[in-house]
Steps between C-alpha positions, in 0.01 A plus 500: 500500500697765329378845391464393138257224597299741717487757220375235257230386739385856569490576126297185434255590779466855368418361155241264646340784698484717187329221305252433781420871536436524125269196515312650795463831318338332200295243695126550452368248752482472876815396681497377857845476655606397849818547696629423846690825543318831442810653341451557130692690238347846437455428129294190583317675781364766262352229277296336777180699545369316804704358785370293788683385811397156620568420863500178697154350545321579825393230745163425336652485152778267622234275653310487170815421303590228752149350482519489121851355498441247780128413512564197725669700777285581800377856551693506828835425328426749221413773751815429703725509194336811351527677837863407567654516153475803272516290184431619149296301252821397324649375827188298573525344154869421568395322818241303304756400236756399764241285674399337172864411427557364851179300476602358163822374656332374816124443493487461877578872550189691603456869436385578855823348632741714294303816411658707781850389400429600138366839615815557706713418195312756290534766767873429526535536124304825513737646761802389298375645171386829649860575601661415168466654160401247242510576133718580209526879509748638748603815312269774382444469128558814298319585178 
């Protein structure tokens, strides 16, 4: 891209930020926002009164999520997976969705036979994504 394109994109983003800040300033309700990266523009940061950091679920919480997601899995398999894989709730739901798709394509596939493979896939994706920046904003936006 050339400089002119970059300047246009930055100007458009600045305009969008200004509009969003104005909307936040006049908003009378309760807003709950989430983000993967704790970096936030100072102007936005001032408008959020309460901030909470959510961490990965502990062993017992992972076991509960697994039991809810996979009620037919044995307690032994759930305990093994929860102990060996530091999965988030979203990752566990990804595993469930992947299994459902595989099972739709081949009804003979059993969850207990591929659950460890699916967990390994999620952990591999987690390692990959934790090393790469994902998202649209690469330059600091100025106001």
